[in-house]
N, CA, C and O atoms as CSV, one atom per row, in Angstrom:
chain,resi,resn,atom,element,x,y,z
A,1,UNK,N,N,-25.943,167.285,75.691
A,1,UNK,CA,C,-26.571,168.567,75.946
A,1,UNK,C,C,-27.601,168.372,77.068
A,1,UNK,O,O,-28.323,167.375,77.086
A,2,UNK,N,N,-27.662,169.309,77.982
A,2,UNK,CA,C,-28.598,169.230,79.088
A,2,UNK,C,C,-30.031,169.369,78.591
A,2,UNK,O,O,-30.291,169.960,77.543
A,3,UNK,N,N,-30.954,168.809,79.371
A,3,UNK,CA,C,-32.370,168.909,79.016
A,3,UNK,C,C,-32.838,170.360,79.022
A,3,UNK,O,O,-33.656,170.754,78.190
A,4,UNK,N,N,-32.315,171.166,79.968
A,4,UNK,CA,C,-32.702,172.580,80.024
A,4,UNK,C,C,-32.311,173.304,78.746
A,4,UNK,O,O,-33.066,174.131,78.235
A,5,UNK,N,N,-31.134,172.993,78.234
A,5,UNK,CA,C,-30.659,173.637,77.016
A,5,UNK,C,C,-31.534,173.246,75.839
A,5,UNK,O,O,-31.868,174.080,74.998
A,6,UNK,N,N,-31.902,171.977,75.783
A,6,UNK,CA,C,-32.773,171.517,74.703
A,6,UNK,C,C,-34.115,172.236,74.747
A,6,UNK,O,O,-34.663,172.609,73.710
A,7,UNK,N,N,-34.634,172.426,75.945
A,7,UNK,CA,C,-35.921,173.107,76.098
A,7,UNK,C,C,-35.806,174.551,75.633
A,7,UNK,O,O,-36.686,175.052,74.934
A,8,UNK,N,N,-34.721,175.224,76.018
A,8,UNK,CA,C,-34.530,176.620,75.624
A,8,UNK,C,C,-34.415,176.737,74.105
A,8,UNK,O,O,-35.017,177.623,73.498
A,9,UNK,N,N,-33.641,175.841,73.496
A,9,UNK,CA,C,-33.478,175.881,72.045
A,9,UNK,C,C,-34.811,175.611,71.350
A,9,UNK,O,O,-35.156,176.287,70.381
A,10,UNK,N,N,-35.553,174.632,71.839
A,10,UNK,CA,C,-36.862,174.331,71.253
A,10,UNK,C,C,-37.812,175.512,71.416
A,10,UNK,O,O,-38.577,175.831,70.506
A,11,UNK,N,N,-37.758,176.154,72.572
A,11,UNK,CA,C,-38.612,177.326,72.812
A,11,UNK,C,C,-38.253,178.457,71.855
A,11,UNK,O,O,-39.135,179.097,71.283
A,12,UNK,N,N,-36.963,178.698,71.686
A,12,UNK,CA,C,-36.543,179.761,70.764
A,12,UNK,C,C,-36.949,179.447,69.325
A,12,UNK,O,O,-37.397,180.328,68.590
A,13,UNK,N,N,-36.789,178.191,68.935
A,13,UNK,CA,C,-37.185,177.801,67.579
A,13,UNK,C,C,-38.695,177.961,67.401
A,13,UNK,O,O,-39.149,178.427,66.356
A,14,UNK,N,N,-39.468,177.580,68.403
A,14,UNK,CA,C,-40.924,177.735,68.338
A,14,UNK,C,C,-41.343,179.193,68.266
A,14,UNK,O,O,-42.256,179.557,67.525
A,15,UNK,N,N,-40.656,180.026,69.055
A,15,UNK,CA,C,-40.962,181.459,69.009
A,15,UNK,C,C,-40.649,182.039,67.635
A,15,UNK,O,O,-41.414,182.836,67.093
A,16,UNK,N,N,-39.516,181.628,67.086
A,16,UNK,CA,C,-39.142,182.132,65.757
A,16,UNK,C,C,-40.137,181.670,64.703
A,16,UNK,O,O,-40.542,182.452,63.843
A,17,UNK,N,N,-40.531,180.406,64.767
A,17,UNK,CA,C,-41.494,179.888,63.794
A,17,UNK,C,C,-42.835,180.607,63.937
A,17,UNK,O,O,-43.462,180.963,62.939
A,18,UNK,N,N,-43.271,180.820,65.172
A,18,UNK,CA,C,-44.526,181.531,65.400
A,18,UNK,C,C,-44.460,182.969,64.910
A,18,UNK,O,O,-45.405,183.473,64.304
A,19,UNK,N,N,-43.343,183.620,65.174
A,19,UNK,CA,C,-43.178,185.002,64.711
A,19,UNK,C,C,-43.169,185.054,63.184
A,19,UNK,O,O,-43.780,185.935,62.579
A,20,UNK,N,N,-42.471,184.103,62.571
A,20,UNK,CA,C,-42.411,184.076,61.104
A,20,UNK,C,C,-43.795,183.867,60.507
A,20,UNK,O,O,-44.173,184.549,59.554
A,21,UNK,N,N,-44.552,182.928,61.064
A,21,UNK,CA,C,-45.904,182.687,60.550
A,21,UNK,C,C,-46.809,183.900,60.773
A,21,UNK,O,O,-47.603,184.264,59.905
A,22,UNK,N,N,-46.677,184.517,61.944
A,22,UNK,CA,C,-47.485,185.705,62.223
A,22,UNK,C,C,-47.170,186.836,61.268
A,22,UNK,O,O,-48.061,187.553,60.812
A,23,UNK,N,N,-45.897,186.983,60.975
A,23,UNK,CA,C,-45.495,188.046,60.042
A,23,UNK,C,C,-45.984,187.741,58.634
A,23,UNK,O,O,-46.461,188.630,57.930
A,24,UNK,N,N,-45.863,186.473,58.222
A,24,UNK,CA,C,-46.277,186.107,56.869
A,24,UNK,C,C,-47.770,186.307,56.635
A,24,UNK,O,O,-48.193,186.647,55.530
A,25,UNK,N,N,-48.567,186.093,57.685
A,25,UNK,CA,C,-50.015,186.225,57.529
A,25,UNK,C,C,-50.534,187.607,57.922
A,25,UNK,O,O,-51.737,187.857,57.861
A,26,UNK,N,N,-49.643,188.492,58.319
A,26,UNK,CA,C,-50.052,189.855,58.675
A,26,UNK,C,C,-50.354,190.645,57.396
A,26,UNK,O,O,-49.796,190.351,56.339
A,27,UNK,N,N,-51.217,191.622,57.490
A,27,UNK,CA,C,-51.598,192.391,56.295
A,27,UNK,C,C,-50.627,193.531,55.968
A,27,UNK,O,O,-51.064,194.629,55.623
A,28,UNK,N,N,-49.322,193.285,56.072
A,28,UNK,CA,C,-48.324,194.297,55.728
A,28,UNK,C,C,-47.884,194.127,54.280
A,28,UNK,O,O,-48.167,193.118,53.635
A,29,UNK,N,N,-47.193,195.128,53.799
A,29,UNK,CA,C,-46.625,195.052,52.450
A,29,UNK,C,C,-45.508,194.011,52.440
A,29,UNK,O,O,-44.934,193.700,53.483
A,30,UNK,N,N,-45.206,193.483,51.275
A,30,UNK,CA,C,-44.189,192.432,51.153
A,30,UNK,C,C,-42.830,192.850,51.684
A,30,UNK,O,O,-42.164,192.065,52.359
A,31,UNK,N,N,-42.410,194.066,51.394
A,31,UNK,CA,C,-41.097,194.521,51.858
A,31,UNK,C,C,-41.066,194.642,53.379
A,31,UNK,O,O,-40.056,194.325,54.008
A,32,UNK,N,N,-42.168,195.098,53.970
A,32,UNK,CA,C,-42.239,195.191,55.430
A,32,UNK,C,C,-42.215,193.801,56.048
A,32,UNK,O,O,-41.560,193.578,57.066
A,33,UNK,N,N,-42.922,192.879,55.437
A,33,UNK,CA,C,-42.949,191.503,55.937
A,33,UNK,C,C,-41.563,190.891,55.876
A,33,UNK,O,O,-41.128,190.244,56.830
A,34,UNK,N,N,-40.858,191.087,54.761
A,34,UNK,CA,C,-39.498,190.547,54.637
A,34,UNK,C,C,-38.570,191.168,55.673
A,34,UNK,O,O,-37.738,190.470,56.253
A,35,UNK,N,N,-38.700,192.458,55.911
A,35,UNK,CA,C,-37.863,193.130,56.908
A,35,UNK,C,C,-38.127,192.570,58.312
A,35,UNK,O,O,-37.194,192.306,59.071
A,36,UNK,N,N,-39.403,192.395,58.639
A,36,UNK,CA,C,-39.750,191.846,59.950
A,36,UNK,C,C,-39.245,190.414,60.094
A,36,UNK,O,O,-38.731,190.032,61.145
A,37,UNK,N,N,-39.393,189.630,59.037
A,37,UNK,CA,C,-38.930,188.245,59.060
A,37,UNK,C,C,-37.407,188.201,59.214
A,37,UNK,O,O,-36.885,187.395,59.985
A,38,UNK,N,N,-36.705,189.049,58.494
A,38,UNK,CA,C,-35.243,189.101,58.596
A,38,UNK,C,C,-34.817,189.477,60.011
A,38,UNK,O,O,-33.870,188.903,60.549
A,39,UNK,N,N,-35.506,190.432,60.610
A,39,UNK,CA,C,-35.183,190.851,61.984
A,39,UNK,C,C,-35.445,189.712,62.977
A,39,UNK,O,O,-34.651,189.482,63.889
A,40,UNK,N,N,-36.559,189.004,62.792
A,40,UNK,CA,C,-36.863,187.866,63.669
A,40,UNK,C,C,-35.803,186.784,63.553
A,40,UNK,O,O,-35.378,186.220,64.561
A,41,UNK,N,N,-35.379,186.494,62.348
A,41,UNK,CA,C,-34.352,185.469,62.138
A,41,UNK,C,C,-33.010,185.914,62.707
A,41,UNK,O,O,-32.256,185.098,63.238
A,42,UNK,N,N,-32.714,187.202,62.598
A,42,UNK,CA,C,-31.468,187.723,63.174
A,42,UNK,C,C,-31.503,187.559,64.691
A,42,UNK,O,O,-30.517,187.132,65.292
A,43,UNK,N,N,-32.625,187.895,65.307
A,43,UNK,CA,C,-32.769,187.757,66.756
A,43,UNK,C,C,-32.631,186.296,67.180
A,43,UNK,O,O,-32.004,185.995,68.196
A,44,UNK,N,N,-33.217,185.396,66.402
A,44,UNK,CA,C,-33.096,183.971,66.707
A,44,UNK,C,C,-31.637,183.544,66.626
A,44,UNK,O,O,-31.145,182.828,67.498
A,45,UNK,N,N,-30.947,183.982,65.580
A,45,UNK,CA,C,-29.531,183.647,65.438
A,45,UNK,C,C,-28.716,184.159,66.616
A,45,UNK,O,O,-27.840,183.459,67.123
A,46,UNK,N,N,-29.005,185.380,67.049
A,46,UNK,CA,C,-28.300,185.940,68.205
A,46,UNK,C,C,-28.566,185.126,69.467
A,46,UNK,O,O,-27.655,184.881,70.257
A,47,UNK,N,N,-29.811,184.709,69.652
A,47,UNK,CA,C,-30.156,183.900,70.823
A,47,UNK,C,C,-29.444,182.553,70.794
A,47,UNK,O,O,-28.959,182.082,71.823
A,48,UNK,N,N,-29.380,181.940,69.631
A,48,UNK,CA,C,-28.695,180.649,69.502
A,48,UNK,C,C,-27.204,180.821,69.776
A,48,UNK,O,O,-26.602,179.991,70.459
A,49,UNK,N,N,-26.605,181.882,69.256
A,49,UNK,CA,C,-25.178,182.137,69.517
A,49,UNK,C,C,-24.920,182.324,71.001
A,49,UNK,O,O,-23.937,181.811,71.537
A,50,UNK,N,N,-25.803,183.059,71.664
A,50,UNK,CA,C,-25.637,183.299,73.104
A,50,UNK,C,C,-25.757,181.994,73.889
A,50,UNK,O,O,-24.969,181.739,74.800
A,51,UNK,N,N,-26.737,181.175,73.537
A,51,UNK,CA,C,-26.909,179.890,74.211
A,51,UNK,C,C,-25.704,178.996,73.971
A,51,UNK,O,O,-25.225,178.334,74.892
A,52,UNK,N,N,-25.213,178.974,72.743
A,52,UNK,CA,C,-24.035,178.158,72.423
A,52,UNK,C,C,-22.816,178.652,73.200
A,52,UNK,O,O,-22.044,177.840,73.710
A,53,UNK,N,N,-22.634,179.952,73.298
A,53,UNK,CA,C,-21.499,180.503,74.044
A,53,UNK,C,C,-21.580,180.115,75.517
A,53,UNK,O,O,-20.564,179.787,76.130
A,54,UNK,N,N,-22.777,180.151,76.082
A,54,UNK,CA,C,-22.952,179.747,77.480
A,54,UNK,C,C,-22.610,178.274,77.674
A,54,UNK,O,O,-21.959,177.910,78.653
A,55,UNK,N,N,-23.042,177.439,76.757
A,55,UNK,CA,C,-22.753,176.007,76.860
A,55,UNK,C,C,-21.261,175.738,76.698
A,55,UNK,O,O,-20.714,174.864,77.370
A,56,UNK,N,N,-20.598,176.477,75.814
A,56,UNK,CA,C,-19.150,176.324,75.635
A,56,UNK,C,C,-18.434,176.709,76.929
A,56,UNK,O,O,-17.491,176.034,77.342
A,57,UNK,N,N,-18.877,177.784,77.563
A,57,UNK,CA,C,-18.280,178.182,78.844
A,57,UNK,C,C,-18.492,177.111,79.905
A,57,UNK,O,O,-17.583,176.818,80.681
A,58,UNK,N,N,-19.681,176.527,79.945
A,58,UNK,CA,C,-19.959,175.454,80.904
A,58,UNK,C,C,-19.050,174.262,80.658
A,58,UNK,O,O,-18.511,173.679,81.598
A,59,UNK,N,N,-18.881,173.899,79.386
A,59,UNK,CA,C,-18.023,172.759,79.058
A,59,UNK,C,C,-16.566,173.058,79.385
A,59,UNK,O,O,-15.837,172.171,79.829
A,60,UNK,N,N,-16.141,174.281,79.174
A,60,UNK,CA,C,-14.772,174.665,79.498
A,60,UNK,C,C,-14.535,174.547,81.005
A,60,UNK,O,O,-13.503,174.036,81.438
A,61,UNK,N,N,-15.482,175.015,81.786
A,61,UNK,CA,C,-15.377,174.887,83.246
A,61,UNK,C,C,-15.341,173.436,83.677
A,61,UNK,O,O,-14.582,173.068,84.574
A,62,UNK,N,N,-16.154,172.614,83.046
A,62,UNK,CA,C,-16.172,171.180,83.363
A,62,UNK,C,C,-14.837,170.549,83.012
A,62,UNK,O,O,-14.315,169.730,83.769
A,63,UNK,N,N,-14.274,170.931,81.853
A,63,UNK,CA,C,-12.971,170.403,81.433
A,63,UNK,C,C,-11.905,170.753,82.460
A,63,UNK,O,O,-11.107,169.897,82.841
A,64,UNK,N,N,-11.883,172.000,82.910
A,64,UNK,CA,C,-10.899,172.425,83.899
A,64,UNK,C,C,-11.046,171.645,85.204
A,64,UNK,O,O,-10.052,171.276,85.830
A,65,UNK,N,N,-12.285,171.399,85.606
A,65,UNK,CA,C,-12.540,170.649,86.837
A,65,UNK,C,C,-12.052,169.206,86.700
A,65,UNK,O,O,-11.450,168.669,87.630
A,66,UNK,N,N,-12.306,168.577,85.557
A,66,UNK,CA,C,-11.876,167.195,85.328
A,66,UNK,C,C,-10.354,167.105,85.314
A,66,UNK,O,O,-9.781,166.188,85.903
A,67,UNK,N,N,-9.700,168.047,84.648
A,67,UNK,CA,C,-8.233,168.036,84.588
A,67,UNK,C,C,-7.645,168.214,85.983
A,67,UNK,O,O,-6.699,167.516,86.350
A,68,UNK,N,N,-8.185,169.123,86.745
A,68,UNK,CA,C,-7.704,169.350,88.109
A,68,UNK,C,C,-7.875,168.095,88.958
A,68,UNK,O,O,-6.982,167.720,89.718
A,69,UNK,N,N,-9.026,167.455,88.820
A,69,UNK,CA,C,-9.306,166.230,89.567
A,69,UNK,C,C,-8.326,165.121,89.176
A,69,UNK,O,O,-7.822,164.403,90.040
A,70,UNK,N,N,-8.060,164.984,87.885
A,70,UNK,CA,C,-7.119,163.964,87.419
A,70,UNK,C,C,-5.707,164.238,87.932
A,70,UNK,O,O,-5.015,163.313,88.356
A,71,UNK,N,N,-5.277,165.490,87.897
A,71,UNK,CA,C,-3.953,165.833,88.400
A,71,UNK,C,C,-3.820,165.494,89.884
A,71,UNK,O,O,-2.785,164.990,90.319
A,72,UNK,N,N,-4.867,165.772,90.655
A,72,UNK,CA,C,-4.854,165.461,92.077
A,72,UNK,C,C,-4.731,163.957,92.296
A,72,UNK,O,O,-3.959,163.510,93.145
A,73,UNK,N,N,-5.487,163.181,91.535
A,73,UNK,CA,C,-5.433,161.727,91.686
A,73,UNK,C,C,-4.085,161.163,91.260
A,73,UNK,O,O,-3.565,160.255,91.909
A,74,UNK,N,N,-3.509,161.686,90.180
A,74,UNK,CA,C,-2.199,161.222,89.719
A,74,UNK,C,C,-1.144,161.533,90.779
A,74,UNK,O,O,-0.287,160.698,91.068
A,75,UNK,N,N,-1.204,162.711,91.346
A,75,UNK,CA,C,-0.243,163.093,92.385
A,75,UNK,C,C,-0.380,162.167,93.592
A,75,UNK,O,O,0.622,161.747,94.171
A,76,UNK,N,N,-1.589,161.857,93.960
A,76,UNK,CA,C,-1.832,160.952,95.090
A,76,UNK,C,C,-1.253,159.571,94.811
A,76,UNK,O,O,-0.626,158.975,95.687
A,77,UNK,N,N,-1.451,159.064,93.619
A,77,UNK,CA,C,-0.918,157.751,93.251
A,77,UNK,C,C,0.606,157.785,93.236
A,77,UNK,O,O,1.245,156.829,93.676
A,78,UNK,N,N,1.198,158.865,92.741
A,78,UNK,CA,C,2.658,159.006,92.737
A,78,UNK,C,C,3.209,158.995,94.154
A,78,UNK,O,O,4.228,158.358,94.424
A,79,UNK,N,N,2.539,159.698,95.057
A,79,UNK,CA,C,2.984,159.730,96.450
A,79,UNK,C,C,2.894,158.349,97.085
A,79,UNK,O,O,3.799,157.944,97.814
A,80,UNK,N,N,1.818,157.627,96.817
A,80,UNK,CA,C,1.683,156.264,97.345
A,80,UNK,C,C,2.780,155.363,96.782
A,80,UNK,O,O,3.346,154.543,97.506
A,81,UNK,N,N,3.073,155.512,95.522
A,81,UNK,CA,C,4.118,154.719,94.873
A,81,UNK,C,C,5.476,154.997,95.504
A,81,UNK,O,O,6.244,154.074,95.773
A,82,UNK,N,N,5.771,156.283,95.742
A,82,UNK,CA,C,7.030,156.656,96.381
A,82,UNK,C,C,7.114,156.071,97.795
A,82,UNK,O,O,8.171,155.595,98.210
A,83,UNK,N,N,6.002,156.109,98.528
A,83,UNK,CA,C,5.969,155.524,99.883
A,83,UNK,C,C,6.241,154.026,99.820
A,83,UNK,O,O,6.989,153.488,100.637
A,84,UNK,N,N,5.637,153.362,98.855
A,84,UNK,CA,C,5.844,151.919,98.696
A,84,UNK,C,C,7.298,151.598,98.369
A,84,UNK,O,O,7.840,150.610,98.866
A,85,UNK,N,N,7.934,152.420,97.541
A,85,UNK,CA,C,9.344,152.194,97.169
A,85,UNK,C,C,10.237,152.403,98.395
A,85,UNK,O,O,11.177,151.642,98.624
A,86,UNK,N,N,9.932,153.444,99.181
A,86,UNK,CA,C,10.754,153.732,100.367
A,86,UNK,C,C,10.631,152.651,101.424
A,86,UNK,O,O,11.587,152.405,102.159
A,87,UNK,N,N,9.490,152.004,101.521
A,87,UNK,CA,C,9.267,150.977,102.538
A,87,UNK,C,C,9.590,149.574,102.046
A,87,UNK,O,O,9.483,148.612,102.807
A,88,UNK,N,N,9.978,149.448,100.803
A,88,UNK,CA,C,10.274,148.120,100.255
A,88,UNK,C,C,11.688,147.691,100.562
A,88,UNK,O,O,12.100,146.598,100.173
């Protein structure tokens, strides 16, 4: 995982923890506090899903690039091999 991704995840976790603590110590009724906490956790979950989806897309792009690069190299080696056979 990239360092940037780790920082974003840590930041989101810190924000969620701070929001949860702020809500717990706020002078609201228990049901309001639970609702706010549930909403904060839902938002955190959505942010984590979005970050994970972005990373999956990045990895998919990297996979495609690696496969393309390997195919190019294999084709090059095959062509060299054919040239060697023709000149032997």
